[in-house]
N, C-alpha and C positions, 0 to 999 in steps of 0.2 A: 745443302744445294742439292745435294747427291741423293738423298734419301725423299727430296722431293720432286725431284724429277721422276725416279722411280716407280713413284706410287702414282703419279700423274699419266703413267705410261699402261700402269696395270689398269687403273680405274677408264684409260681411253682402249685397249686391247679389249677388254670385258664390254664395253660399247660395240666398239667393232666388230665382235663376236657375238650380236645380239643376230637370231634367224631373219635373213631379208625375205624371205618369205611368208613371211604371218605377218606383215604387214598389207593392206588395202583392205577390199571392201569385205568384211568376215563378221556381217552383222547376223546376230543371232548365237555365233561361238563362243563370247566371251559371260562370262557373269560377274557377280560381282561387283556389279557398276557402280555402286555406292563407294568401292576405293577410289573410282577417278573426280568425285564431285569436290567442289572449291570446299578448304577450311577456312581459310584467313581472309576476312573482308575487305583487309588493305586489299590485297592480290587480288581478290576480286573484284574490286571497283575497278582497276588497274587493268581489265579487261582478263585476269587471271592469269599474268605474264608473271607467275609467283618462284620459277627457281633461284632466280637470281637476286628476289627480294624476302629469304628467307632468312627471319631472324625468330628468336626467343623459340617460347614452348610451342605456338603453332605452326610452327615448321616441321617438326616429327613426322606429320605424316607424308609431306613430298618433298621435303629435304633436309634431313636431318643435321647434317652440318650448320643449317641455320642455328642452334643451339648454341654455337660457341661466342654469340655475342652477347651471351647472359652475363653480369657481373657476377652473382653468384646466386638468386634463387628466382624462378622466375613459375606460374600459376600461368595458362590459357584455357580461355575455353568459348566457344562459336554453337550458335543456335541458328540454324535455318531453318524459318518454315515451309514446306512444299506442297503443289496440289494435293488436292484429296487427302490432307490431313495428314500426310506423310510429313515424320520431323528428323531433321538429318542435323546431328551435334557433334560436336567433341569437347574433351577436357582433357588437358595434357600438363605436366611436372617436367621441368628440367632443373638442375643441379651442375651447378660452375666445380671440381673440385682439382681449379689450377692446374699441375703440372699434370694431372690424370688424368683430364679432359670431361669432357659434360657428358653427362648421362640425364635421359628421360623416360618417362612412360606418360601413355595416352591412351585414351578408350575414344574412338568414334562408331557412331552409329546409326544407326538410319531404319525407323518403325513406322508400320502406319497404324491408323486406325483398327478398332475392332470391327469386322465386316459379318455380311452374314454368308455363311452356306447354302447356297445355292442351288438344288437342282435338278431336271426336266421333272421330276415330278412334285418336287416343291419349288416352284419360279420365287415366290416372293422369301423365303427361307426356311428352313429346316429348324429354327431357333437356335442353332449352335452358332455361337462364332469364331473368327479365327483371325488371324494376325502376321502378315509377317515382321520378320526381325533380323537386320543384320548387322553384325558387329566386330570390329577388330580390336585387338588389344595389341597395343606396341609398346616396345622398348628399346630406346634407341642407345650409343653410343656416338659420342664426336673424338677429333682429337686437332689441335692444331698444329701442323706438320713444321709449320714456319709463319714469321710475319704476316705476308699476304695469302696462304694456301692452307685449308683447314679440307677435314675427309669426316661425312657421320656413315655411320650404316645403323641398321634398324633391323627387329624383325617384331615380325605382328602371327597372330592366333590367328584366326577367317573363321566365322562362325556365323553359316547362312541358314536360316529358317523359313522357309518358303508357307507351309504350313502349322501354324502353332510348332510343336517339337515335333510331330509326326513325320514330316518333308524336310530335312537339311543334308546339310553336307559340312566339314569341317575343311581347314587347309593350312598350311603355314607358307608365308611368307618373307621375302627380305626385300629392303631398299637400299639403295647405296648412294650419296650427292657429295656433290663438293662445291668451295667456293674460292673463287682465285681473286683478289684484289688487284687491279694494274693500276695502282697510283699515277703513272706519268700519263694515263687518259680518261683518271677521275673514272674508274669504268670498275664494276665487279662481272664479274660470271661464273656461270653456274650449269651444272652438268648434274643429272640424276637419272636413275635407272628406276623405275617403282614396280614392286609387285612381281617380284620373280618367284615362282614358287610352284606347288602341285597343283594340279589341277581341283577344281572341283566335283562331286559324283552323284548326281541327287538320283535317286533310286538306282536306273539302270542307265542315265543318260547324263557323261560327263563333258563339263564345259572350261578352259580355259579362262584363268584368271588375266584380269585388263592389266598388262603388261604395256610400259609405257615409258621410252626415254625422250629426255627433255634437255635443250640447252636453251640459255637466257644469257642475258644479259642487261646491268640495270646501270646507266651513264649519269652522273651529274652535270645537267646544264648548268644552274646559277648557284652558287653556294655562297651566298652575303648573309647577314647577322640575321635578318628580317625574313631575309625571303630566299627560299630554296625552291629548285626546280630538277623534277627527275624523269627521266625517262627510260621506259623498260618494253623490252621484245623477247619471245619467246618463240623457239621452233619446238615443237613435239611429236614425235613417231608412236602410234598408238597401234597394239598390234589386232584391232581389228575395223581401221579405217584408214583413210591418208593423213599426209601431213597436217597437223594444223598451225596454226599462227597467230600470236598473241601479242598484241602492242597495247601499253598504258603511258600513261602520263599520271605527275601529281606534283602538286603545286602546296608548298607548306609555307604559311604568313605566318611572322612573330612566335614560329616553334611551337606553336599550339595549335592552330587549326590547320588543314591539309586536304586540300580537295580532287578529286581522281574523279579520270574517265578512262576510257580502254576499248579496245574492240577485239569479237574472237572472227576469225578466217577459218570460213572451212568447215564448222562446225554445222551441224543438222539442222538445233534449234537455237542454238545460243546468237547473240551478235554482238549488241553493244551493252556498257555497264557503265556505273558511277556509283561514286558514294564519297563519304566525309568521315574525317578523323580527328580525336583531340587529346591533347596529350594532358594527363590528368597531374601534372605538377604543381599547376596552378590549386590545385585543391591539396598539396599536399602527399601525392601518391605519386609513385614511380611504375608508369606506365601508361596504357592508353587505349582509351576505346575507340571503335571501329562500327562502319556501316557502309552496306552495301547492296545497291540494286540494280541489277540486271535482269533485262528484257531478254524475249524470245519472239520468236517469228508468228509461231499459231498458237502457245500456250501461256496461260495468264504469267508477268512478271512475279520475281521472288525477293525478298527482302531477309538479309542477312548480317546480324550483329557479332563482334567479337571485342573480349576483354582479355588484356594481359595487364596483369600484375607483377616487379619485382620487388626483391623484399635482399 
């Protein structure tokens, strides 16, 4: 118990030491925005209140402590088709090594389609093409400190290319996340800090990484044999805007079908979302398939699919 308290105190000290002055409206000073995009269709459907919902290999990018719920081995993948032929995807694996802890690997990417190179002299295109590609390679480690408290760490190598391989930048960043089950309240608490690392420099311009502190909770409102109902909330503090708030709900019927909805507050473009999920045990598989729909104020809606399988 003392070890758990010391680690929790250390995590809170790190969080408290984050620079207060960096928050607020700093639009245009932060790059690698793809690291802020949601990964898990379940959490996305619930308003992206993700930090306390972390479970399985899909949790590696935002709260690596979520991999502790894996019984043995898990693989997860997400596909998200954005506007203007932009594709956002993730694939990750995690394995539980019992007393040693859980280790995981993942890759998240954001890629554009080929675009024409245009100049004042050739506004219709020079005949050349280019594309932008952002990739982050991740490795995580998580350990159960006590029956109720777990902590996870991840390191990521970030590679951002704005114009093929001619204009780009690299960096290394770290995430830390915790999960704490409060059984008496039927609630799980989650805390994470993401993208602590070195700035990215493109040519002569330097930009910060999108560091964000999140605190969230998931509470069980109903837990019956054929009906389960969860509520989730999250408070986020990114380093380039004011605080953001996420709320979501999930209803599970017959332990097979899930219906979700959520809302994001104080976001520039995103607002409400909804989603569906299906447990694959009826197909003889240990896993789940999830879908999320996200609405935007001025942009077209997006559709996300996630699949996670256990072995």
